[in-house]
C-alpha positions as CSV (number, residue, x, y, z in Angstrom):
1,M,69.7,16.5,-21.6
2,L,70.7,15.4,-25.1
3,E,68.7,16.5,-28.2
4,P,65.9,14.1,-29.2
5,L,66.3,12.1,-32.4
6,D,64.1,13.7,-35.1
7,T,64.6,12.4,-38.6
8,L,62.0,14.6,-40.4
9,P,64.1,16.9,-42.6
10,P,64.5,20.4,-41.1
11,G,62.7,23.4,-42.6
12,I,60.3,23.1,-45.6
13,P,61.0,22.1,-49.2
14,D,61.2,24.7,-52.0
15,L,59.1,22.6,-54.4
16,T,56.0,20.8,-53.0
17,L,52.4,20.1,-53.7
18,G,51.8,20.1,-50.0
19,W,50.7,23.7,-49.7
20,G,48.0,23.1,-52.3
21,V,46.8,20.0,-50.4
22,L,46.6,22.0,-47.1
23,E,44.7,24.8,-48.8
24,W,42.3,22.3,-50.3
25,A,41.7,20.7,-46.9
26,A,41.1,24.1,-45.4
27,G,38.3,24.7,-47.9
28,A,40.0,27.2,-50.2
29,R,38.3,25.6,-53.3
30,H,34.9,25.0,-51.7
31,G,34.2,27.8,-49.2
32,E,34.2,25.6,-46.1
33,P,36.7,23.4,-44.3
34,L,36.6,19.8,-45.5
35,F,37.9,18.2,-42.2
36,H,36.6,18.6,-38.6
37,V,37.8,17.2,-35.3
38,P,35.9,13.9,-35.1
39,D,35.9,13.3,-31.3
40,G,37.1,14.7,-27.9
41,D,36.5,18.1,-26.4
42,L,37.1,19.9,-29.7
43,A,34.7,17.7,-31.7
44,G,33.1,19.5,-34.6
45,L,35.6,22.3,-34.9
46,P,37.6,22.7,-38.1
47,L,40.7,20.4,-38.0
48,T,43.9,22.3,-37.3
49,L,47.1,20.4,-38.1
50,T,50.2,20.8,-35.9
51,D,53.3,22.4,-37.2
52,Y,54.9,18.9,-37.3
53,Q,52.0,17.5,-39.3
54,I,52.2,20.4,-41.7
55,R,55.9,19.8,-42.3
56,L,55.3,16.1,-42.8
57,V,52.7,16.9,-45.5
58,L,55.0,19.3,-47.2
59,W,57.9,16.9,-47.3
60,W,55.7,14.0,-48.3
61,Y,54.6,16.0,-51.4
62,A,58.0,17.4,-52.2
63,I,59.1,17.1,-55.8
64,D,62.3,17.8,-57.7
65,E,62.8,20.0,-60.8
66,H,61.7,17.1,-63.0
67,T,58.4,16.8,-61.2
68,R,59.5,13.5,-59.6
69,W,58.7,12.7,-56.0
70,R,61.6,13.4,-53.6
71,Y,60.6,10.3,-51.7
72,R,59.3,7.0,-53.1
73,A,57.9,5.8,-49.7
74,A,57.7,6.8,-46.1
75,L,57.6,5.4,-42.6
76,V,55.9,7.4,-39.9
77,R,57.1,6.0,-36.6
78,L,56.0,8.2,-33.7
79,A,55.0,7.6,-30.1
80,R,51.5,6.7,-29.0
81,G,49.1,9.5,-29.0
82,T,50.8,11.6,-31.6
83,I,47.9,11.0,-34.1
84,K,49.7,8.8,-36.7
85,S,46.4,7.3,-37.7
86,P,44.5,10.6,-38.2
87,T,47.4,11.9,-40.2
88,A,47.3,8.8,-42.4
89,G,43.6,9.2,-42.8
90,F,43.9,12.8,-43.8
91,L,46.5,11.8,-46.5
92,A,44.4,8.9,-47.7
93,L,41.5,11.2,-48.4
94,A,43.8,13.8,-50.0
95,E,45.0,11.1,-52.3
96,L,41.4,10.1,-53.1
97,L,40.1,13.6,-53.8
98,G,42.7,16.3,-53.5
99,P,45.3,18.0,-55.7
100,V,48.1,15.5,-55.2
101,R,49.6,15.2,-58.7
102,F,51.6,17.8,-60.7
103,A,49.5,20.0,-63.0
104,A,51.8,23.0,-63.7
105,W,54.6,25.1,-62.5
106,D,53.4,28.3,-60.8
107,P,56.0,30.6,-59.3
108,D,53.3,32.6,-57.6
109,A,51.8,29.6,-55.8
110,P,53.1,28.4,-52.4
111,G,55.6,25.6,-53.2
112,G,56.0,26.8,-56.8
113,V,53.5,24.3,-58.3
114,R,49.8,23.7,-58.8
115,G,48.3,20.2,-58.4
116,R,45.4,18.2,-59.7
117,P,43.4,15.2,-58.4
118,V,44.3,11.6,-59.5
119,S,41.9,10.8,-62.4
120,M,41.1,7.3,-61.2
121,P,42.3,6.9,-57.6
122,L,42.5,3.6,-55.9
123,V,43.5,4.1,-52.2
124,Q,44.2,1.1,-50.0
125,L,44.3,1.0,-46.2
126,S,46.2,-2.2,-45.5
127,A,47.2,-4.1,-42.4
128,V,47.7,-7.7,-41.3
129,S,44.5,-7.7,-39.2
130,Q,41.1,-6.0,-39.4
131,A,41.6,-4.4,-36.0
132,Q,44.9,-2.7,-37.1
133,V,43.5,-1.2,-40.3
134,G,40.5,0.1,-38.3
135,N,42.9,2.6,-36.6
136,T,43.0,4.7,-39.7
137,Y,39.7,3.8,-41.3
138,K,37.7,5.1,-38.3
139,Y,38.9,8.6,-39.1
140,V,38.3,8.2,-42.8
141,A,34.8,7.0,-42.0
142,A,34.1,10.0,-39.7
143,W,35.3,12.5,-42.3
144,T,33.2,10.9,-45.1
145,A,30.0,10.0,-43.3
146,R,26.8,11.2,-44.9
147,G,26.3,14.9,-44.4
148,T,29.9,15.8,-43.9
149,P,31.5,18.3,-46.3
150,L,33.5,15.7,-48.1
151,Q,30.5,13.5,-48.7
152,R,28.3,16.3,-49.9
153,I,30.8,18.0,-52.1
154,Y,32.1,14.9,-53.8
155,N,28.9,12.8,-53.7
156,L,30.7,10.0,-51.9
157,D,29.1,6.6,-51.3
158,P,30.6,5.5,-48.0
159,G,30.4,1.9,-46.8
160,R,31.8,-0.2,-43.9
161,E,35.1,-1.0,-45.7
162,R,34.9,1.0,-49.0
163,I,34.2,4.5,-50.1
164,Y,33.2,5.1,-53.7
165,V,33.7,8.3,-55.7
166,P,31.1,8.2,-58.6
167,S,32.6,11.2,-60.3
168,A,33.9,14.7,-59.4
169,P,35.8,17.5,-61.0
170,G,39.0,16.0,-62.4
171,I,38.0,12.5,-61.2
172,T,36.3,10.0,-63.4
173,G,35.6,7.5,-60.6
174,G,37.6,6.2,-57.7
175,E,37.6,4.1,-54.6
176,L,39.1,3.8,-51.1
177,R,39.1,0.3,-49.7
178,V,40.4,-1.7,-46.7
179,T,42.6,-4.7,-47.4
180,T,44.1,-7.2,-44.9
181,S,47.1,-9.5,-45.2
182,S,46.6,-11.8,-48.2
183,P,49.6,-11.6,-50.6
184,A,48.0,-13.9,-53.1
185,T,44.8,-11.9,-53.5
186,A,46.7,-8.6,-53.4
187,R,48.9,-9.4,-56.4
188,G,47.9,-7.6,-59.6
189,G,46.3,-4.6,-57.9
190,R,47.1,-1.1,-59.2
191,P,46.7,1.2,-56.2
192,T,47.5,4.9,-56.5
193,F,48.3,5.2,-52.8
194,V,48.7,2.7,-50.0
195,V,48.6,3.2,-46.2
196,A,50.4,0.2,-44.5
197,D,49.3,0.3,-40.9
198,E,51.2,-1.0,-37.8
199,L,54.3,-2.1,-39.7
200,S,56.0,-3.0,-36.5
201,E,53.6,-6.0,-36.5
202,W,54.2,-7.1,-40.1
203,T,56.6,-10.1,-39.9
204,V,57.4,-13.3,-41.8
205,S,55.2,-15.4,-39.5
206,N,52.0,-13.5,-40.4
207,H,52.9,-13.0,-44.0
208,G,53.4,-9.3,-43.4
209,Q,56.8,-9.2,-45.1
210,E,55.4,-10.7,-48.3
211,F,52.3,-8.6,-48.1
212,Y,54.4,-5.4,-47.9
213,D,56.5,-6.5,-50.9
214,V,53.4,-7.2,-53.0
215,L,51.9,-3.8,-52.1
216,S,55.1,-2.0,-53.0
217,D,55.4,-3.9,-56.3
218,N,51.8,-3.0,-57.1
219,A,52.4,0.7,-56.4
220,T,55.5,0.6,-58.6
221,K,53.3,-0.3,-61.6
222,V,51.4,2.9,-61.3
223,P,53.1,6.3,-62.1
224,R,53.5,8.4,-59.0
225,A,51.9,5.8,-56.7
226,R,53.5,5.4,-53.3
227,V,53.3,3.5,-49.9
228,L,53.0,5.3,-46.6
229,G,53.8,3.1,-43.6
230,L,52.8,3.7,-40.0
231,A,54.5,2.0,-37.0
232,N,55.2,2.1,-33.3
233,A,58.8,1.5,-32.3
234,P,59.7,-2.0,-33.3
235,E,61.5,-4.4,-31.0
236,P,65.0,-5.0,-32.3
237,G,65.4,-8.5,-33.8
238,S,61.7,-8.9,-34.4
239,G,62.2,-9.1,-38.2
240,S,59.3,-6.6,-38.8
241,V,58.8,-4.5,-41.9
242,A,59.3,-1.4,-39.7
243,E,62.7,-2.7,-38.6
244,D,63.7,-3.4,-42.2
245,L,62.6,0.1,-43.4
246,W,64.7,1.6,-40.6
247,E,67.7,-0.4,-41.9
248,T,67.0,0.7,-45.4
249,W,66.9,4.4,-44.3
250,S,70.1,4.0,-42.3
251,A,71.8,2.5,-45.4
252,E,70.7,5.5,-47.4
253,Q,72.1,7.9,-44.7
254,E,75.5,6.0,-44.7
255,G,75.7,6.0,-48.5
256,R,75.5,2.3,-48.8
257,T,72.8,2.3,-51.5
258,R,73.4,2.9,-55.2
259,G,70.5,5.3,-55.7
260,R,69.7,8.7,-54.1
261,Q,67.8,8.9,-50.8
262,R,64.2,7.9,-51.5
263,L,62.7,6.9,-48.1
264,L,61.1,9.6,-45.9
265,M,61.7,8.5,-42.3
266,V,59.5,10.4,-39.8
267,V,60.8,9.4,-36.3
268,R,60.9,11.5,-33.1
269,E,62.4,9.8,-30.1
270,A,62.9,10.9,-26.5
271,P,66.5,12.0,-25.7
272,A,68.9,9.1,-25.4
273,D,70.0,10.1,-21.9
274,T,66.5,10.1,-20.4
275,D,66.5,8.5,-17.0
276,W,63.3,6.5,-16.8
277,S,63.4,6.2,-13.0
278,D,63.5,10.0,-12.5
279,P,60.1,11.8,-12.8
280,E,61.7,15.1,-13.9
281,S,63.8,13.5,-16.6
282,I,60.7,11.6,-17.9
283,R,58.7,14.8,-17.8
284,A,61.3,16.6,-19.9
285,A,61.4,13.7,-22.4
286,L,57.6,13.7,-22.7
287,H,57.7,17.4,-23.5
288,T,60.0,16.8,-26.4
289,I,57.7,14.1,-27.8
290,Y,54.4,15.7,-27.2
291,D,55.3,19.4,-27.3
292,D,52.8,20.1,-30.1
293,C,50.1,17.7,-29.0
294,P,47.9,19.7,-26.6
295,W,45.3,16.9,-26.4
296,V,47.8,14.6,-24.7
297,D,47.8,14.6,-20.9
298,Q,51.5,14.3,-20.2
299,E,51.1,14.0,-16.4
300,Q,48.7,11.1,-16.9
301,I,51.3,9.4,-19.1
302,L,54.0,10.1,-16.4
303,E,51.9,8.4,-13.8
304,Q,51.5,5.4,-16.1
305,I,55.2,5.2,-16.7
306,L,56.0,5.3,-13.0
307,D,53.6,2.5,-12.2
308,P,55.9,-0.1,-10.6
309,K,54.0,-3.0,-12.2
310,R,54.6,-1.6,-15.7
311,P,57.7,-2.9,-17.6
312,I,60.0,0.0,-18.2
313,E,60.8,-1.3,-21.7
314,R,57.2,-1.0,-22.7
315,S,57.1,2.7,-21.7
316,Q,60.3,3.3,-23.5
317,R,58.8,1.9,-26.7
318,E,55.3,3.3,-26.5
319,F,56.0,6.8,-25.1
320,G,59.7,7.4,-25.8
321,N,59.5,5.7,-29.2
322,W,62.7,3.9,-28.4
323,R,63.7,0.7,-30.2
324,V,64.3,-1.5,-27.1
325,S,64.1,-5.2,-26.3
326,S,63.3,-6.6,-22.9
327,Y,65.6,-9.6,-23.3
328,S,67.5,-10.0,-26.6
329,T,69.7,-7.0,-27.6
330,W,73.2,-6.6,-26.2
331,V,72.8,-2.9,-25.2
332,S,70.0,-0.4,-25.8
333,A,70.4,1.9,-28.8
334,Q,69.7,4.9,-26.6
335,A,72.4,4.1,-24.1
336,Y,74.9,3.7,-26.9
337,D,73.8,6.9,-28.6
338,A,74.1,8.7,-25.3
339,C,77.8,7.8,-25.2
340,A,78.5,9.6,-28.6
341,A,81.1,12.4,-28.5
342,P,81.6,13.3,-32.1
343,E,83.4,16.5,-31.1
344,V,86.4,14.6,-29.7
345,V,89.6,15.0,-31.7
346,V,92.3,12.3,-31.7
347,E,95.8,13.8,-32.4
348,D,98.5,12.1,-34.4
349,G,100.9,10.2,-32.2
350,E,98.5,9.4,-29.4
351,E,98.6,6.0,-27.8
352,I,95.9,3.6,-28.9
353,A,94.9,0.0,-28.9
354,L,93.4,-1.8,-32.0
355,G,90.8,-4.5,-32.1
356,L,90.2,-6.4,-35.4
357,D,87.5,-9.0,-36.3
358,P,88.5,-10.0,-39.9
359,S,86.3,-11.8,-42.3
360,E,86.9,-13.8,-45.5
361,S,83.6,-13.0,-47.3
362,D,80.1,-12.7,-46.0
363,D,80.7,-10.9,-42.7
364,A,82.2,-7.5,-42.2
365,T,85.8,-6.7,-41.3
366,A,86.2,-4.0,-38.7
367,L,89.3,-2.4,-37.4
368,I,88.4,-0.4,-34.2
369,A,90.7,1.9,-32.2
370,C,90.5,2.8,-28.6
371,R,92.6,5.7,-27.1
372,I,94.6,4.5,-24.1
373,S,94.2,7.8,-22.1
374,D,90.4,7.9,-21.9
375,G,89.0,4.9,-23.8
376,F,87.5,7.0,-26.6
377,T,86.6,4.5,-29.3
378,W,86.2,5.0,-33.1
379,P,86.5,2.9,-36.3
380,I,89.7,3.1,-38.4
381,W,88.1,1.0,-41.2
382,I,84.9,-1.1,-41.6
383,H,84.5,-3.2,-44.8
384,E,81.0,-4.6,-45.6
385,P,80.7,-6.9,-48.6
386,R,78.5,-5.5,-51.3
387,H,77.2,-9.0,-52.1
388,T,77.3,-12.5,-50.6
389,G,80.6,-14.2,-51.1
390,A,82.5,-11.0,-52.0
391,P,86.0,-11.4,-50.5
392,V,87.7,-8.8,-48.3
393,D,90.6,-7.0,-50.0
394,V,93.6,-8.3,-47.9
395,A,95.8,-5.6,-49.3
396,E,93.3,-2.9,-48.3
397,L,93.1,-4.3,-44.8
398,D,96.9,-4.4,-44.5
399,Y,97.0,-0.8,-45.7
400,W,94.6,0.5,-43.0
401,V,96.5,-1.5,-40.3
402,T,99.7,0.0,-41.5
403,Q,98.2,3.5,-41.7
404,A,97.1,3.2,-38.0
405,H,100.7,2.3,-37.0
406,E,102.2,5.2,-38.9
407,R,99.8,7.7,-37.5
408,F,99.5,6.6,-33.9
409,R,101.5,5.0,-31.2
410,V,99.9,1.5,-31.3
411,C,100.3,-0.1,-27.9
412,A,98.4,-3.3,-28.8
413,L,96.8,-4.9,-31.8
414,W,94.5,-7.8,-31.0
415,S,92.9,-9.7,-33.8
416,D,90.9,-12.9,-34.3
417,V,92.9,-15.3,-36.3
418,R,90.6,-16.8,-39.0
419,P,90.8,-16.2,-41.9
420,M,93.9,-13.9,-41.9
421,E,96.3,-16.3,-40.2
422,Q,99.3,-15.3,-42.3
423,L,98.9,-11.7,-41.5
424,V,98.0,-12.2,-37.8
425,R,100.5,-14.8,-36.9
426,V,103.4,-14.0,-39.2
427,E,103.5,-10.8,-41.2
428,W,102.2,-8.2,-38.6
429,P,104.1,-9.7,-35.6
430,G,107.3,-9.5,-37.8
431,R,106.7,-5.8,-38.4
432,W,105.5,-4.6,-35.0
433,G,105.2,-7.5,-32.5
434,T,108.1,-6.2,-30.3
435,D,106.6,-2.7,-30.1
436,Y,103.4,-3.7,-28.1
437,D,102.8,-3.4,-24.4
438,A,100.3,-6.2,-24.0
439,P,100.3,-9.5,-26.0
440,A,96.9,-10.8,-27.1
441,T,97.7,-14.2,-25.8
442,P,100.1,-14.3,-22.8
443,A,102.6,-17.1,-22.5
444,S,101.3,-20.1,-20.5
445,Q,102.3,-23.7,-19.8
446,G,105.4,-23.6,-21.9
447,S,103.6,-21.9,-24.8
448,P,105.1,-18.6,-26.0
449,S,103.0,-15.5,-26.0
450,D,101.4,-14.2,-29.2
451,P,101.5,-10.5,-29.7
452,I,98.4,-10.2,-32.0
453,A,96.5,-13.5,-32.3
454,F,93.4,-13.4,-30.1
455,D,91.8,-16.7,-31.3
456,M,88.1,-16.3,-30.5
457,R,87.6,-20.1,-30.5
458,R,90.1,-20.5,-27.7
459,H,89.2,-17.3,-25.7
460,I,85.3,-17.6,-25.6
461,Y,85.1,-17.1,-21.8
462,R,87.7,-14.3,-21.8
463,F,85.8,-12.5,-24.6
464,A,82.5,-12.9,-22.7
465,L,84.1,-11.1,-19.7
466,G,85.2,-8.3,-21.9
467,A,81.8,-8.0,-23.5
468,E,80.1,-7.8,-20.1
469,L,82.3,-5.0,-19.1
470,V,81.8,-3.0,-22.3
471,A,78.0,-3.5,-22.0
472,S,78.2,-2.2,-18.4
473,E,80.3,0.9,-19.6
474,I,77.7,1.6,-22.3
475,E,74.7,1.3,-20.0
476,Q,76.4,3.5,-17.4
477,R,77.4,6.1,-20.0
478,T,81.1,5.8,-19.1
479,L,82.2,4.8,-22.6
480,L,82.9,7.5,-25.2
481,H,82.7,6.8,-29.0
482,S,82.8,8.9,-32.2
483,G,79.1,8.3,-33.1
484,D,80.0,6.6,-36.4
485,R,76.7,5.3,-38.0
486,V,78.1,2.1,-39.3
487,M,79.6,1.1,-36.0
488,A,76.4,2.1,-34.3
489,R,74.4,-0.2,-36.6
490,H,76.6,-3.1,-35.7
491,V,76.1,-2.4,-32.0
492,Y,72.3,-2.2,-32.4
493,S,72.3,-5.5,-34.3
494,A,74.3,-7.4,-31.6
495,W,72.4,-9.8,-29.3
496,R,73.2,-11.1,-25.8
497,R,74.8,-14.6,-26.0
498,P,74.9,-16.5,-22.7
499,Y,78.1,-18.5,-22.2
500,R,78.5,-20.4,-18.9
501,D,78.0,-17.8,-16.2
502,R,78.6,-14.8,-18.5
503,I,76.8,-12.9,-21.2
504,S,78.8,-12.6,-24.4
505,V,77.8,-10.8,-27.6
506,G,77.0,-12.2,-31.1
507,K,74.6,-12.3,-34.0
508,G,70.8,-12.4,-33.5
509,P,68.4,-14.6,-35.5
510,D,68.9,-12.5,-38.7
511,R,72.3,-13.8,-39.7
512,D,72.6,-11.1,-42.4
513,R,73.0,-8.3,-39.9
514,K,76.5,-7.3,-39.2
515,V,77.9,-7.2,-35.7
516,D,81.7,-7.3,-36.4
517,A,82.3,-3.7,-35.4
518,A,80.7,-4.4,-32.0
519,V,83.0,-7.5,-31.6
520,S,86.1,-5.5,-32.6
521,M,85.1,-2.7,-30.2
522,V,85.1,-5.2,-27.3
523,I,88.5,-6.6,-28.4
524,A,90.0,-3.1,-28.7
525,R,88.8,-2.2,-25.2
526,M,90.1,-5.4,-23.8
527,A,93.4,-4.6,-25.3
528,R,93.4,-1.1,-23.8
529,R,92.8,-2.5,-20.3
530,A,95.7,-4.9,-20.8
531,V,97.9,-2.1,-21.9
532,L,97.0,0.0,-18.8
533,E,97.9,-3.0,-16.6
534,S,101.2,-3.7,-18.4
535,K,104.6,-3.1,-16.8
536,S,106.0,-1.5,-19.9
537,Y,103.2,1.1,-20.1
538,K,103.3,1.9,-16.4
539,K,107.1,2.3,-16.5
540,R,107.0,4.5,-19.6
541,H,104.4,6.8,-18.0
542,R,106.3,6.9,-14.7
543,S,109.3,8.1,-16.6
544,R,107.3,10.8,-18.3
545,A,105.9,11.9,-15.0
546,V,109.5,12.2,-13.6
547,V,110.6,14.3,-16.6
548,I,107.5,16.6,-16.3
549,L,107.9,17.1,-12.6
550,G,111.7,17.6,-12.9
């Protein structure tokens, strides 16, 4: 089984206020634990955080040597039952009452720093519906009800949707309140901390996108204020805030952002090769997701997943934390990830086929290679415009195509024609056209063959056949690729596009998402199959076999 995806940084940070927050919650300053288990078989016992929750707290409160936060925002996207809401409630009360701001350096203190409370905290629990925000607030209410340690020690005045802090050591007055989606009324607020709940449900249609932008802008006005988002696995193409934050984090990982990494992504997914029809494979996957959640009955979840009336995509999203769609995406992200083989090395001089989907400006330009011997696929060059209308550098594209020909034995180069017709129909065929084993467009009805030009406008059905075959190879885990993150993002963004009796691949409703590397991958693999079927390739390899045997 492959390793599960886990984006929480490994280990623990050197500089963090988190240890002080954990000590405060355990009662180090007040002589009694401030938090107790609110329900279940362990109700009333002091709250014990899991190792994963502790690491989350430590990284959330990590600072740099200038006392700035390591992360400006976070998204906690975990499977159902992994207590996202209690964790958010714990952090909300820490932000209301605990030592969550830098006070002084202290080399003897855990984390190297001592904290202090926010002097006038305003904590917001936000969602696009009252029911969603209640997920977190019910834990906040349980921990601040009259007679609880927090209520007694801090003289809290709890209400149905607000909790007031009249005054406390280091706090001149504060408030925790519930807010629901209303961008107009939210403007102008000055929160010191925001929990944004169920971000997988925040979309344009329910004003969730605008609401999140307003909350983020409000937090930016207050020094050290931040937004913590919670989500289940979003459905690809849903246009949710959770999906957008995943894209932002991915861009940071790929170095496509100008600033340093500032988004803490907390995601733990079941292994990409989980077989959701095999009870033992599911059981192993559940163990990776819930290994530190003793309150979860994994066998009960297993029975629920195996219920024949339950859609498998729903179980994959809720319990595997997979980003899957029941109808729209071309292939599942998990199936594609399971095909990654980053350890594979391609030697100079090996035989390859190239697929190219060029662009003039807004779309990406992707040059993808596919090794003839085994179909291993990787990007030679992917160019994404930094802003709308930025043209591709034709000289740079020509450079990378030339480099590929100098380094490898290129058996085929297939490319869409527009907008690089001069290169595709004239210059490149003049350099290498006679070297290829398989022309992109065979001769027919008196028309000559074209070695490179694969005009997507004329070959829609042919491309759809190729896209279907590549999708099948991915789902069956028979395709190997390098694991390149940019190419993966293009594949994740690609949607199924019916054409006659076939399923092709193309863009989804969000036209800004790039899919060109996925298209180029299909073209490259089509070119490889044509090479394997060509007379010249077969003859060349028969000759090699004779030499070797002789």
